[in-house]
Structures are given as structure tokens and as C-alpha cells.
BALOBA-1460 file (C-alpha; in Angstrom, 3 decimals):
// residues 257
<rec num="1" residu="m" x="81.866" y="92.707" z="83.933"/>
<rec num="2" residu="r" x="83.646" y="93.493" z="80.675"/>
<rec num="3" residu="r" x="82.159" y="96.180" z="78.500"/>
<rec num="4" residu="k" x="81.024" y="95.365" z="74.994"/>
<rec num="5" residu="l" x="83.411" y="96.779" z="72.451"/>
<rec num="6" residu="r" x="82.041" y="99.726" z="70.519"/>
<rec num="7" residu="p" x="82.884" y="100.378" z="66.869"/>
<rec num="8" residu="a" x="85.727" y="102.898" z="66.765"/>
<rec num="9" residu="g" x="83.804" y="105.205" z="64.476"/>
<rec num="10" residu="s" x="80.380" y="105.004" z="66.137"/>
<rec num="11" residu="l" x="78.675" y="108.260" z="67.119"/>
<rec num="12" residu="a" x="78.529" y="107.146" z="70.757"/>
<rec num="13" residu="e" x="82.284" y="106.486" z="70.737"/>
<rec num="14" residu="q" x="82.937" y="109.869" z="69.122"/>
<rec num="15" residu="a" x="80.753" y="111.603" z="71.712"/>
<rec num="16" residu="y" x="82.502" y="109.747" z="74.544"/>
<rec num="17" residu="r" x="85.954" y="110.785" z="73.311"/>
<rec num="18" residu="r" x="84.964" y="114.402" z="72.751"/>
<rec num="19" residu="i" x="83.374" y="114.785" z="76.187"/>
<rec num="20" residu="l" x="86.305" y="112.991" z="77.862"/>
<rec num="21" residu="d" x="88.814" y="115.230" z="76.091"/>
<rec num="22" residu="k" x="86.956" y="118.350" z="77.210"/>
<rec num="23" residu="i" x="86.862" y="117.083" z="80.799"/>
<rec num="24" residu="l" x="90.593" y="116.374" z="80.768"/>
<rec num="25" residu="k" x="91.376" y="119.744" z="79.169"/>
<rec num="26" residu="g" x="89.404" y="121.508" z="81.897"/>
<rec num="27" residu="e" x="86.803" y="122.834" z="79.462"/>
<rec num="28" residu="y" x="84.202" y="120.860" z="81.430"/>
<rec num="29" residu="p" x="85.655" y="121.231" z="84.967"/>
<rec num="30" residu="l" x="84.650" y="119.421" z="88.132"/>
<rec num="31" residu="g" x="81.018" y="120.182" z="88.922"/>
<rec num="32" residu="a" x="80.229" y="121.433" z="85.399"/>
<rec num="33" residu="a" x="76.676" y="120.680" z="84.238"/>
<rec num="34" residu="l" x="76.379" y="118.434" z="81.182"/>
<rec num="35" residu="s" x="73.134" y="118.907" z="79.282"/>
<rec num="36" residu="r" x="72.420" y="116.126" z="76.809"/>
<rec num="37" residu="r" x="70.439" y="118.546" z="74.651"/>
<rec num="38" residu="k" x="73.226" y="121.133" z="74.551"/>
<rec num="39" residu="l" x="75.866" y="118.479" z="73.910"/>
<rec num="40" residu="g" x="73.790" y="117.133" z="71.050"/>
<rec num="41" residu="l" x="73.578" y="120.588" z="69.504"/>
<rec num="42" residu="e" x="77.291" y="121.212" z="70.026"/>
<rec num="43" residu="f" x="78.349" y="117.892" z="68.491"/>
<rec num="44" residu="g" x="75.605" y="117.735" z="65.855"/>
<rec num="45" residu="m" x="74.322" y="114.431" z="67.254"/>
<rec num="46" residu="s" x="71.013" y="112.987" z="68.377"/>
<rec num="47" residu="f" x="70.036" y="112.267" z="71.983"/>
<rec num="48" residu="l" x="70.872" y="108.533" z="71.777"/>
<rec num="49" residu="p" x="74.660" y="108.604" z="71.199"/>
<rec num="50" residu="i" x="75.054" y="111.434" z="73.712"/>
<rec num="51" residu="s" x="73.139" y="109.435" z="76.327"/>
<rec num="52" residu="e" x="75.249" y="106.335" z="75.673"/>
<rec num="53" residu="a" x="78.431" y="108.376" z="76.010"/>
<rec num="54" residu="i" x="77.207" y="109.895" z="79.294"/>
<rec num="55" residu="k" x="76.324" y="106.433" z="80.609"/>
<rec num="56" residu="r" x="79.823" y="105.194" z="79.824"/>
<rec num="57" residu="l" x="81.387" y="108.196" z="81.562"/>
<rec num="58" residu="e" x="79.195" y="107.457" z="84.593"/>
<rec num="59" residu="q" x="80.511" y="103.888" z="84.604"/>
<rec num="60" residu="d" x="84.040" y="105.299" z="84.508"/>
<rec num="61" residu="g" x="83.256" y="107.433" z="87.558"/>
<rec num="62" residu="l" x="83.917" y="110.706" z="85.739"/>
<rec num="63" residu="v" x="80.300" y="111.878" z="85.480"/>
<rec num="64" residu="e" x="77.328" y="111.665" z="87.844"/>
<rec num="65" residu="s" x="73.578" y="111.981" z="87.232"/>
<rec num="66" residu="r" x="71.018" y="112.483" z="89.992"/>
<rec num="67" residu="p" x="67.259" y="113.169" z="90.003"/>
<rec num="68" residu="r" x="66.289" y="116.870" z="90.191"/>
<rec num="69" residu="v" x="69.977" y="117.806" z="89.994"/>
<rec num="70" residu="g" x="70.997" y="116.631" z="86.542"/>
<rec num="71" residu="t" x="74.267" y="115.406" z="85.081"/>
<rec num="72" residu="r" x="77.595" y="116.924" z="86.082"/>
<rec num="73" residu="v" x="81.292" y="116.177" z="85.982"/>
<rec num="74" residu="r" x="81.738" y="114.332" z="89.245"/>
<rec num="75" residu="i" x="83.412" y="116.111" z="92.149"/>
<rec num="76" residu="p" x="85.485" y="113.558" z="94.097"/>
<rec num="77" residu="t" x="84.957" y="113.073" z="97.799"/>
<rec num="78" residu="a" x="87.933" y="113.170" z="100.149"/>
<rec num="79" residu="q" x="87.743" y="109.375" z="100.283"/>
<rec num="80" residu="d" x="87.802" y="109.197" z="96.472"/>
<rec num="81" residu="l" x="90.991" y="111.232" z="96.393"/>
<rec num="82" residu="r" x="92.670" y="109.030" z="98.984"/>
<rec num="83" residu="d" x="91.525" y="105.791" z="97.355"/>
<rec num="84" residu="r" x="92.665" y="106.791" z="93.873"/>
<rec num="85" residu="h" x="96.070" y="107.769" z="95.206"/>
<rec num="86" residu="i" x="96.480" y="104.504" z="97.115"/>
<rec num="87" residu="m" x="95.530" y="102.510" z="94.029"/>
<rec num="88" residu="r" x="97.887" y="104.421" z="91.785"/>
<rec num="89" residu="e" x="100.839" y="104.156" z="94.146"/>
<rec num="90" residu="a" x="100.361" y="100.409" z="94.567"/>
<rec num="91" residu="l" x="100.135" y="99.721" z="90.831"/>
<rec num="92" residu="e" x="102.870" y="102.078" z="89.675"/>
<rec num="93" residu="a" x="105.328" y="101.116" z="92.419"/>
<rec num="94" residu="q" x="104.950" y="97.477" z="91.380"/>
<rec num="95" residu="s" x="105.283" y="98.532" z="87.748"/>
<rec num="96" residu="a" x="108.605" y="100.256" z="88.457"/>
<rec num="97" residu="r" x="109.871" y="97.286" z="90.448"/>
<rec num="98" residu="l" x="109.069" y="94.785" z="87.710"/>
<rec num="99" residu="f" x="110.509" y="97.092" z="85.058"/>
<rec num="100" residu="a" x="113.842" y="97.169" z="86.914"/>
<rec num="101" residu="e" x="113.805" y="93.363" z="87.048"/>
<rec num="102" residu="k" x="112.521" y="92.427" z="83.599"/>
<rec num="103" residu="a" x="112.896" y="95.227" z="81.020"/>
<rec num="104" residu="s" x="115.213" y="94.595" z="78.080"/>
<rec num="105" residu="a" x="118.178" y="96.806" z="77.249"/>
<rec num="106" residu="d" x="116.260" y="98.347" z="74.346"/>
<rec num="107" residu="e" x="113.272" y="99.093" z="76.604"/>
<rec num="108" residu="r" x="115.527" y="100.843" z="79.122"/>
<rec num="109" residu="v" x="116.918" y="103.025" z="76.337"/>
<rec num="110" residu="e" x="113.357" y="103.721" z="75.173"/>
<rec num="111" residu="i" x="112.197" y="104.864" z="78.619"/>
<rec num="112" residu="r" x="115.188" y="107.170" z="78.985"/>
<rec num="113" residu="a" x="114.405" y="108.719" z="75.591"/>
<rec num="114" residu="m" x="110.693" y="109.069" z="76.379"/>
<rec num="115" residu="a" x="111.482" y="110.763" z="79.700"/>
<rec num="116" residu="a" x="113.797" y="113.287" z="78.027"/>
<rec num="117" residu="h" x="111.234" y="114.033" z="75.328"/>
<rec num="118" residu="l" x="108.452" y="114.376" z="77.902"/>
<rec num="119" residu="d" x="110.438" y="116.806" z="80.034"/>
<rec num="120" residu="a" x="111.201" y="118.903" z="76.950"/>
<rec num="121" residu="m" x="107.502" y="119.025" z="76.082"/>
<rec num="122" residu="t" x="106.423" y="119.919" z="79.616"/>
<rec num="123" residu="e" x="109.024" y="122.678" z="79.847"/>
<rec num="124" residu="k" x="107.604" y="124.157" z="76.646"/>
<rec num="125" residu="c" x="104.115" y="123.910" z="78.170"/>
<rec num="126" residu="s" x="105.200" y="126.108" z="81.065"/>
<rec num="127" residu="s" x="104.955" y="129.089" z="78.746"/>
<rec num="128" residu="r" x="101.659" y="130.957" z="78.853"/>
<rec num="129" residu="r" x="101.865" y="131.097" z="75.077"/>
<rec num="130" residu="a" x="101.666" y="127.325" z="74.760"/>
<rec num="131" residu="k" x="98.633" y="126.314" z="72.724"/>
<rec num="132" residu="t" x="95.964" y="124.185" z="74.361"/>
<rec num="133" residu="d" x="96.261" y="121.437" z="71.743"/>
<rec num="134" residu="f" x="99.994" y="121.090" z="72.351"/>
<rec num="135" residu="v" x="99.464" y="120.981" z="76.110"/>
<rec num="136" residu="f" x="96.870" y="118.252" z="75.617"/>
<rec num="137" residu="q" x="99.259" y="116.284" z="73.393"/>
<rec num="138" residu="t" x="101.879" y="116.587" z="76.110"/>
<rec num="139" residu="q" x="99.506" y="115.171" z="78.701"/>
<rec num="140" residu="m" x="98.639" y="112.292" z="76.386"/>
<rec num="141" residu="y" x="102.332" y="111.559" z="75.908"/>
<rec num="142" residu="h" x="102.765" y="111.733" z="79.680"/>
<rec num="143" residu="l" x="100.091" y="109.096" z="80.168"/>
<rec num="144" residu="s" x="101.758" y="106.959" z="77.477"/>
<rec num="145" residu="f" x="105.100" y="107.218" z="79.292"/>
<rec num="146" residu="h" x="103.687" y="105.783" z="82.493"/>
<rec num="147" residu="m" x="101.738" y="103.109" z="80.623"/>
<rec num="148" residu="r" x="104.855" y="102.133" z="78.673"/>
<rec num="149" residu="i" x="106.704" y="101.415" z="81.914"/>
<rec num="150" residu="a" x="103.924" y="98.988" z="82.843"/>
<rec num="151" residu="e" x="103.881" y="97.409" z="79.381"/>
<rec num="152" residu="c" x="107.610" y="96.696" z="79.588"/>
<rec num="153" residu="t" x="107.050" y="94.558" z="82.685"/>
<rec num="154" residu="g" x="105.369" y="91.895" z="80.548"/>
<rec num="155" residu="c" x="102.545" y="91.678" z="83.099"/>
<rec num="156" residu="r" x="99.240" y="91.983" z="81.258"/>
<rec num="157" residu="a" x="97.199" y="91.960" z="84.461"/>
<rec num="158" residu="l" x="99.102" y="94.996" z="85.729"/>
<rec num="159" residu="c" x="98.478" y="96.924" z="82.514"/>
<rec num="160" residu="e" x="94.796" y="95.978" z="82.544"/>
<rec num="161" residu="s" x="94.451" y="97.107" z="86.146"/>
<rec num="162" residu="l" x="95.878" y="100.523" z="85.282"/>
<rec num="163" residu="k" x="93.467" y="100.838" z="82.363"/>
<rec num="164" residu="q" x="90.331" y="99.435" z="83.984"/>
<rec num="165" residu="n" x="90.750" y="101.488" z="87.151"/>
<rec num="166" residu="q" x="91.413" y="104.633" z="85.078"/>
<rec num="167" residu="v" x="94.310" y="105.286" z="87.451"/>
<rec num="168" residu="l" x="96.234" y="107.688" z="85.218"/>
<rec num="169" residu="i" x="93.100" y="109.363" z="83.859"/>
<rec num="170" residu="f" x="91.926" y="110.294" z="87.367"/>
<rec num="171" residu="n" x="95.394" y="111.509" z="88.280"/>
<rec num="172" residu="w" x="95.313" y="113.713" z="85.177"/>
<rec num="173" residu="l" x="91.863" y="115.063" z="86.034"/>
<rec num="174" residu="y" x="92.718" y="115.920" z="89.634"/>
<rec num="175" residu="d" x="95.973" y="117.598" z="88.640"/>
<rec num="176" residu="v" x="94.107" y="119.767" z="86.107"/>
<rec num="177" residu="a" x="91.528" y="120.700" z="88.750"/>
<rec num="178" residu="a" x="94.246" y="121.687" z="91.223"/>
<rec num="179" residu="d" x="96.410" y="123.426" z="88.563"/>
<rec num="180" residu="h" x="99.355" y="121.362" z="89.781"/>
<rec num="181" residu="h" x="102.891" y="121.875" z="88.435"/>
<rec num="182" residu="m" x="105.899" y="119.570" z="88.266"/>
<rec num="183" residu="p" x="109.625" y="120.350" z="88.653"/>
<rec num="184" residu="p" x="111.890" y="120.514" z="85.557"/>
<rec num="185" residu="g" x="113.593" y="117.242" z="84.662"/>
<rec num="186" residu="w" x="111.098" y="115.318" z="86.788"/>
<rec num="187" residu="h" x="110.776" y="112.302" z="84.498"/>
<rec num="188" residu="r" x="114.426" y="112.047" z="83.526"/>
<rec num="189" residu="e" x="115.174" y="111.752" z="87.237"/>
<rec num="190" residu="l" x="112.609" y="108.986" z="87.588"/>
<rec num="191" residu="a" x="113.843" y="107.182" z="84.476"/>
<rec num="192" residu="e" x="117.423" y="107.092" z="85.739"/>
<rec num="193" residu="k" x="116.229" y="105.348" z="88.901"/>
<rec num="194" residu="i" x="114.078" y="102.688" z="87.240"/>
<rec num="195" residu="v" x="116.364" y="101.785" z="84.308"/>
<rec num="196" residu="n" x="119.043" y="100.615" z="86.735"/>
<rec num="197" residu="r" x="118.603" y="97.028" z="87.776"/>
<rec num="198" residu="d" x="117.766" y="97.765" z="91.407"/>
<rec num="199" residu="p" x="114.104" y="96.885" z="92.097"/>
<rec num="200" residu="d" x="114.094" y="98.417" z="95.582"/>
<rec num="201" residu="a" x="115.477" y="101.733" z="94.337"/>
<rec num="202" residu="a" x="113.065" y="101.753" z="91.395"/>
<rec num="203" residu="e" x="110.075" y="101.135" z="93.639"/>
<rec num="204" residu="a" x="111.154" y="103.820" z="96.112"/>
<rec num="205" residu="a" x="111.672" y="106.326" z="93.287"/>
<rec num="206" residu="m" x="108.213" y="105.705" z="91.859"/>
<rec num="207" residu="r" x="106.573" y="106.001" z="95.277"/>
<rec num="208" residu="a" x="108.292" y="109.353" z="95.811"/>
<rec num="209" residu="h" x="107.288" y="110.396" z="92.287"/>
<rec num="210" residu="v" x="103.617" y="109.537" z="92.825"/>
<rec num="211" residu="r" x="103.466" y="111.109" z="96.281"/>
<rec num="212" residu="h" x="104.974" y="114.417" z="95.207"/>
<rec num="213" residu="g" x="102.447" y="117.194" z="95.812"/>
<rec num="214" residu="n" x="99.616" y="114.757" z="96.491"/>
<rec num="215" residu="e" x="98.491" y="116.383" z="99.750"/>
<rec num="216" residu="d" x="98.574" y="119.813" z="98.125"/>
<rec num="217" residu="i" x="96.421" y="118.548" z="95.256"/>
<rec num="218" residu="q" x="93.853" y="117.077" z="97.647"/>
<rec num="219" residu="q" x="93.713" y="120.241" z="99.747"/>
<rec num="220" residu="e" x="93.365" y="122.454" z="96.679"/>
<rec num="221" residu="i" x="90.465" y="120.405" z="95.285"/>
<rec num="222" residu="v" x="88.702" y="120.507" z="98.656"/>
<rec num="223" residu="s" x="89.308" y="124.251" z="98.859"/>
<rec num="224" residu="r" x="88.117" y="125.006" z="95.328"/>
<rec num="225" residu="f" x="85.193" y="122.623" z="95.033"/>
<rec num="226" residu="g" x="84.433" y="121.083" z="98.400"/>
<rec num="227" residu="t" x="84.157" y="117.294" z="98.594"/>
<rec num="228" residu="p" x="80.467" y="116.533" z="99.240"/>
<rec num="229" residu="a" x="79.479" y="112.952" z="99.947"/>
<rec num="230" residu="n" x="77.410" y="112.671" z="96.772"/>
<rec num="231" residu="g" x="79.653" y="114.834" z="94.620"/>
<rec num="232" residu="l" x="76.902" y="117.274" z="93.621"/>
<rec num="233" residu="e" x="75.824" y="119.489" z="96.518"/>
<rec num="234" residu="g" x="78.124" y="122.209" z="97.805"/>
<rec num="235" residu="i" x="79.855" y="122.680" z="94.479"/>
<rec num="236" residu="q" x="80.869" y="126.275" z="95.158"/>
<rec num="237" residu="r" x="81.962" y="127.804" z="98.411"/>
<rec num="238" residu="p" x="81.517" y="131.558" z="98.957"/>
<rec num="239" residu="g" x="84.563" y="133.416" z="97.728"/>
<rec num="240" residu="r" x="85.930" y="130.410" z="95.839"/>
<rec num="241" residu="p" x="86.068" y="129.971" z="92.052"/>
<rec num="242" residu="a" x="83.259" y="127.750" z="90.788"/>
<rec num="243" residu="a" x="85.555" y="125.946" z="88.374"/>
<rec num="244" residu="v" x="88.969" y="125.953" z="86.814"/>
<rec num="245" residu="r" x="88.808" y="128.264" z="83.807"/>
<rec num="246" residu="a" x="89.237" y="126.552" z="80.461"/>
<rec num="247" residu="g" x="92.453" y="128.393" z="79.673"/>
<rec num="248" residu="a" x="93.974" y="128.199" z="83.140"/>
<rec num="249" residu="w" x="95.505" y="124.792" z="82.608"/>
<rec num="250" residu="r" x="97.703" y="126.071" z="79.781"/>
<rec num="251" residu="t" x="100.389" y="126.989" z="82.289"/>
<rec num="252" residu="r" x="100.463" y="123.495" z="83.741"/>
<rec num="253" residu="v" x="103.609" y="121.486" z="83.363"/>
<rec num="254" residu="t" x="102.365" y="117.950" z="83.777"/>
<rec num="255" residu="v" x="99.436" y="115.830" z="84.773"/>
<rec num="256" residu="a" x="100.296" y="112.174" z="85.148"/>
<rec num="257" residu="r" x="103.428" y="112.858" z="87.230"/>
């Protein structure tokens, strides 16, 4: 079922974006409690727009509310992690294949340039002195890079599937939670593979790109947070950090891989 479009400037839309940004920045980490009353006070909003924003985040699968437990940023189960990875690999591998077949000469130049710019940004983010806002902008650009590859295929259904399944958003979230890093020049290497007109090579390169570090990410999330069936119990294991600290992600290099 398609969601009703919300006015871009509505309070509920503003609340949704602000909560989502804080989740993706790691300020509201996996398992973090989300009090509607406290959010309302923080954002200067009434209960209604906050509740609508929370409901939308629940529909996205990012937040979970349960009786006598409350509302929290959802902790993925082991099956969630596997399923999201399978979905992403399938969609992005096909995206790379179609890009190699169909992209115009100008689009190939564009992807090369975006990859070089992205790698420069992520290298700058490796510094502990990098500001949180710049790191966040880098992650947004990273997401745009992967979406642009899909857009250049000319397949609207593929782009919609990436958006509706929140494939890149979940990848971002899990990478933040696991404090995952990427090698230098990672996206220039990928770009060189997919801009050449070899669909098989492009698909193989994207599969390798998506799979890089995936098992480590899954193991780290399980280790840090546990992966309870309902996503709420067992949030903290003895001797493990309860959540990724808000500033810890500043040293991250990339999220969307």
C-alpha cells in the first residue's frame, strides 16, 4: 500500500526527518528508548506530530513499540541482518549490470567523478577532527552515489525497490552500529569496474563491494547488542557497551559501501 504524501513542511514530516537523522548519526543508537514526551520537548512540538513520525518510522522498520516496554530504535534480529543483505546484493548487483549495459557516456563520466569525490570526502572523515555534520553529509552523498547508479539504468522499478525497501538506509544504520570502516579508494575501484561495458564484470564487482565486511558487521552487531527475536529484550549483554556513543561514528569512513 502506498503511503499518502505528507506536506514537505508539516510538523510530522519535520519530526520524522529529525528523528531519522539522529538515528543515522548514531545519536539514537540501536535499542535507544524514544519517549514521545521528551521528543516533543526537544523539538518544541506537540504529541500528535511526534506520534505520527514514530508511526512512520515503525512502518519503515527502524523503530519498534511494544506494551510495557515502550518505543525504541529497533535492534535487528540475525534474520533481519541476513535478509537485508540478500535484498541489497540482489538489487545493487542488477543495478550495476544494467548500468554497464545502458548508461550513457556522460553518465559514466558522472559516476567516475562522483566516486572520486566520495572517496576524497570519506578520507577526510577518517580524521578524528572531522565534524559530525560533515560526516553526515558524506554519508548522504554516499547514499546518493549508489542511488545514482540505479537511476542511470533507466529502470524505475529498480529505483523504487531500493527506496521502498530502505535498502541503503538499513545498510547505513548497521554500518554505524558496527563502526565499520572502508578501504581508501573503495568507490573509485568500483566505478572503474561498472563504467566499462562488461555487465558480468560490473555485477561481480558490485557483489564483492556489497559483501565486503558483511559478516564482520553482523557479528559486531550481535556482540554489541544481541539479536533478540522481538528486538527489545536482551538489549545489553554484561560487559558490552549498551550503545554506540554519539561521537564514536566520527571516525567512520563510509556507510553505504
